[in-house]
N, C-alpha and C positions, 0 to 999 in steps of 0.2 A: 456187685451185680453187673455183669457185662451185657450191654444192650445191643441187640441187632435190629436193624430197621429194614423192613421189606418194602421197597418202593423208593426210587431215586428221583421222583418228581420234586416240585418246589416244596410241598408240605413234608415229604419224607426227609428231604435234605435239611429243612429247617428244624425238624425234630431231632435229627442226628446232631445238629449244631447245639441244641439245648442239652441233649444227653451227654455231649462231650465237654460240657462246662466243667472247669476245674481240672482239665487234663485227663478226664476219664476216657477209656477206650470205647469206641463205637464201631460196629461193622455195618456198612450200608450196602444193601443189595440193590442193584439197578439192572433193569432189563436192557437198557440202551448201552452199547459198548462205549459210545462217545462220552457218556456220563461217567462211567468207570474210569476211562482214560483221563478225563479232565480233572476229576477229583484226586486221582492218584498223582498225576504229574504237576498240576497247577494249584491244587487246593481250591478249586472252583467248580461250580456246576453251571457251565456256560449255557447249556440247553434250557434249563428250567428255572434257575435262580441266579441270573447273571449279576455281577458286581459285588458279590458277597465273598469275603475271604473265609474259608472254612478252617475249623480247628485241625491242627496237624495230627490229632489223635483219632480222626475219622479215617477209617480204611474202607475202600470200596471194593466190591467183588461182583462178578457176573454169575457166580455159582451159588445156588441156593443151599447146596450141601455144606458150604462154609459156615452157614449159620448154626450148625450143630455145636459149635464151640461157644455159643452165647448162652446167657442165663434167662433172658426174657426177650420177647420179640414185639416190636411195634409194627403193626400191620397197616401199611399205608398204600397198598395197591388199590386201584379203583374198585368200587363196590361190586361191579359186574364181573370182576376178575379174581376176587378174593378166593373163591372156592378152588379155582384151577391152580392158583399160585400156592395156596396152602397145601393142596394135595401133593405138590412136588417138593414141599419143604419138610425137613426133619424136625418134628416138634416134640413128640412124646408128651411129657408132663410139664413142659415149660409154659409159663404164662404167656398168653396172647393178649396184647393190648391193641384193641381194634380202633383205628383212627380214620377209617373210611366211613363215609356217610351216604347211605342209600338203602334201597330194597332190591334184592335180586329179581331181575325180570324172569318171568316164567314160574318160578317157585314161590314168589312173593314172600320170601324169607328175609328177615333182618340179617345184617352181616354177622351178628353173634350167633344166630341160628345156623347160618352157613358154616361158621367156624366150628361149632359144636358137632355138626354132622361129620365133618372131615376129621377132626381131632377130638374125640369125646373125652379124653383124659386130660386135656389141657385146661387149666383155669382161664376164665375169660374176664377181661376188663375192657372198658370203653373210655377212650379219651376224646372229649368233644367240647366245643365251646366257640366263642367269637375270636377267630384266628385268621389273619392273613399271613401267609408264609413269609413274605418279604419283611414284614414287621417283626415277626418272631425271630427270624434269622439275624436281623439287625440289632436285636437286644432291646426292643421296645417293650414296655410293660404289657403283660398278657396274663389273663386268668382263665382257667379251663375247669371243666368237671372231669374227674377221674372216678368212674363208677366201677365197683367190684363188690360182689356179695361177700367175699371173704375179707373180714375187717383187717386181719393181719397182713394179708397180701396187699390190700389197698394202701395201708400205711407204708409198707416197704416200697411199693412202686412210686407212691407220691414223693417219698423222701429221695428216691433215686433220680427222678426227673425234675424235681424242683430246682430252680435257679433264682438268683436275685431278681431277674426280670420275668420269671415264668412261674406262676403260682397255681398249683392244682388244688381244687376243693374236692374233698371226698364225698362219695355217695354210694349207697348200696343199690340204687335203682338203675340197673343196667338197661332195662327196657326203655325207661323214660329218656335216658341219655341218647340212646340210639334213635328213638322216634323223633326227638327234637331235631337232631342233625339231618335226618332223612327228609322230614316234612319242610323244613326251612329252605331246602334247596329248591323245592317246587314253588314255594311262595316267593322266593327271590326272583324267579323268572317272571312272575306276575308283576312284581314291583318294577322290574326292568321294562316291561311293556308299558307301564304307566309313564315312565321316564321317556322312552322312545317315542311314544305317541303324543307327548306334550300335554298330559292330562292334569298336571299340577301336583303340588305338595299335599293338598287336602286329600286327593284321591290316594296318594301313596300311604299316608297315615291311616286312612280308613282301611286300606287293604292289609296293612300290617296288623291292625287290631282285629279285623275279622278273620284274617289268616291265623292269627294266634288262637282265636276261638276254635277254629277247625283243628289245629294241632292239639289243643287240649281235649276236645271231644274224642279224637281218634286215639290219643295216648291213653286216656282213661279207659276207653273200651278195650285196649290191649293190656291193661294192668299197670300202666305207668302211674306215677304219683304227680299230683298237680304242682307241688313245690319244685319238682325236678323240671317240669316243662316251663315253669316261671323263672328258672335259673339260667345259668350261663349256657348250658347245652341246648336250651330251648329258646326262650325269649331273647337272651343275650346274643346268641348266634343269629337269630332272625333279624334283629335290628341291624347288625353289622352287614349282613349279606344283602339286605334289602335297600341299601343306601350307598353303594359304591361300585364303580366299574372294576374295582379290583376283584370283585366276585365274578367268577366265570358264569354262574347262573344268571346274575343280574345283567351281565353284558349280553348274554344270549337273548334275554327278554328285551333289552334295548333294541337289538336288531329286529326282533319280531314286531315290536311296536312301530318301527319305521317301515314295516311292510316287506322286509327281506324274508325269503323262504327259509323255513327251519332247516331243510336238508342242506342248503348251501352254507348256512351259519355253522352247522355242526361239522360239515366236511372240512371247513377251514381251520378247525381248532386242533392244536397239538395236544392240549390238555382237555380233560373230560368235564363237561357240564353235567354232573350226575342227575340234576333235577329233570333233565330231558328223558332219562331212562326211568326215573322213579315215578314221574307223574302218572302215567297210565297204570302202573302197578299199584300205586297208592290209591288211585281212584277205584280200582276194582276191589282192593282189600276193604276200602271204606264201604262200598256197596254191600259187600258180603257181611260186614259187621253192622249194617244198618246205620252208619254214621253219615250225616249230611256234610259234604265238603264242596260247596259251590265254587270256591276260588280254585281249588284243585281241578275240578271239572273244566273250569274256564281255561286254565293253563293247557289242559289236554287238547281242547278245541283249538287254541292258538298254535300249538305244535302240529296239529293236523291241518293247518292252513287257513283257519277262519281269521277274519280281520279283527284288529283291536276294537274298531268301532262297533262291530257286530257283537263281539263277546262282552264288552263293557256295557253296551246297551241292554243286553240280556240280563246281566247281573243287576243293574239298577232297576229293571222292570220286575224283579222277583216280588212276590207278595210281601207286604209290610208285616213286620213281626217285632216282638219285644227283644231287646238286646239280652244276650245270655241264653237265648233259646236255640 
């Protein structure tokens, strides 16, 4: 199975490195000409993943039409651009493994729903979990969820991308895997705010726990399974991204917690903090579903310019209630 990777950022490049394990051929599409040039000439992605020597079996291209020669596609474009990129990609009936985490602004569709609308004949899988690209590319131990409703395809894809340091766990719960990845991005911003505002470790732990309760409520309302949300693509990813500045969303939150304006923080970023786009969309979807998500609402207020002191005070002043409600 020849793998194509759509997206030459840090995560796309790291996944290409995994898929190339054992000398297998991988085709990496990148929008940035400098990425294509550096991968081709130097076996490096200086722009997004510096310091990593890439496999010689990874070939880079700037032409989406070149992906027609592959058997399956890992879609690693930012969630807000997946629809446009896939519309320009020859897909047909080839499997799409969705690796972006987010909800499309405007339509409020999960990435899988976007992909199905553009390529209705393509089988859909979701790869998600606690992953920092630089660790994966360096060969450090990593486990992920690979969700696909087709058991045979799930097994084939898992076998193809598995490596000694990269272990996929299968699931049939595509919706759950997607929701975990999307919601944790928003919650990571909140945990970054706790760090940036100096509110302490107790507050961060509480936010992770209450945020996970929100993730579970929303996921169950959308048809996800509780065990998926408690697994690698939900709780596992949440713990990772809520505790390290290697997370773009956590780093954005740190800046917000220090009082820096959201607009300037987002303008300075070469890479995308998906949670900033997902937060208002998630909040609206939750209201429509009748799901209470106060932490998500708080992140929206922070992104809108409210101070950390004001927002945290409002959260702590909410009426007392039993845990689990």
